[in-house]
C-alpha positions as CSV (number, residue, x, y, z in Angstrom):
1,M,2.6,-8.0,4.7
2,H,-0.4,-8.1,6.9
3,L,-1.8,-5.2,8.9
4,E,-0.9,-6.9,12.2
5,E,2.8,-7.0,11.1
6,L,2.7,-3.4,10.0
7,E,1.3,-2.3,13.3
8,K,4.3,-3.7,15.1
9,L,6.7,-1.9,12.8
10,M,5.1,1.5,12.4
11,T,4.4,4.4,14.8
12,P,0.8,4.5,16.0
13,E,0.2,7.6,13.9
14,D,1.5,6.1,10.7
15,F,-0.3,2.9,11.2
16,K,-3.6,4.6,11.8
17,E,-3.2,6.7,8.6
18,Y,-2.1,3.6,6.6
19,E,-5.0,1.6,8.0
20,R,-7.5,4.4,7.1
21,L,-6.2,4.6,3.6
22,Y,-6.1,0.8,3.2
23,S,-9.8,0.6,4.1
24,M,-11.0,3.2,1.6
25,K,-13.2,1.8,-1.1
26,E,-12.1,3.4,-4.4
27,D,-12.4,1.9,-7.9
28,V,-9.1,0.2,-8.7
29,Y,-7.0,2.3,-11.1
30,S,-9.1,5.4,-10.7
31,P,-7.3,8.7,-10.1
32,Q,-8.2,8.7,-6.4
33,W,-7.0,5.1,-6.0
34,Y,-3.6,6.1,-7.4
35,K,-3.4,9.0,-5.0
36,I,-4.2,6.7,-2.1
37,Q,-1.6,4.1,-3.2
38,D,1.0,6.9,-3.5
39,I,0.4,8.0,0.0
40,M,0.5,4.5,1.3
41,Q,3.8,3.9,-0.5
42,K,5.3,7.0,1.1
43,I,4.4,5.7,4.5
44,L,5.9,2.3,3.7
45,A,9.0,3.9,2.4
46,K,9.7,5.4,5.8
47,Y,10.1,1.9,7.1
48,G,11.9,0.5,4.0
49,L,8.9,-1.6,3.1
50,D,7.9,0.1,-0.2
51,T,8.2,-1.5,-3.7
52,P,9.6,1.3,-5.8
53,D,9.9,-0.9,-8.9
54,D,6.2,-1.8,-8.9
55,P,4.4,0.6,-6.5
56,Y,0.9,-0.3,-7.6
57,G,1.4,-4.1,-7.6
58,I,0.6,-4.3,-11.4
59,E,3.5,-6.7,-12.2
60,K,2.4,-8.9,-9.3
61,E,-1.1,-9.1,-10.7
62,I,0.2,-10.0,-14.2
63,D,2.4,-12.8,-12.7
64,E,-0.6,-14.2,-10.8
65,D,-2.8,-14.2,-13.9
66,E,-0.2,-16.2,-15.8
67,E,-0.2,-19.1,-13.2
């Protein structure tokens, strides 16, 4: 889902926080990156948009690598 779509679904406060977290530049799979991803998932969960079976998108990356 794109940020523009999320902006329409979320409250302004949640969207600003999500956008701030989304734009942070952390090394992928670092401890800080996992913390940021967890906070983002909690925000998405409020709107039923989370992916509880694959919260970090790891399975999606594996599938894309196989193609």
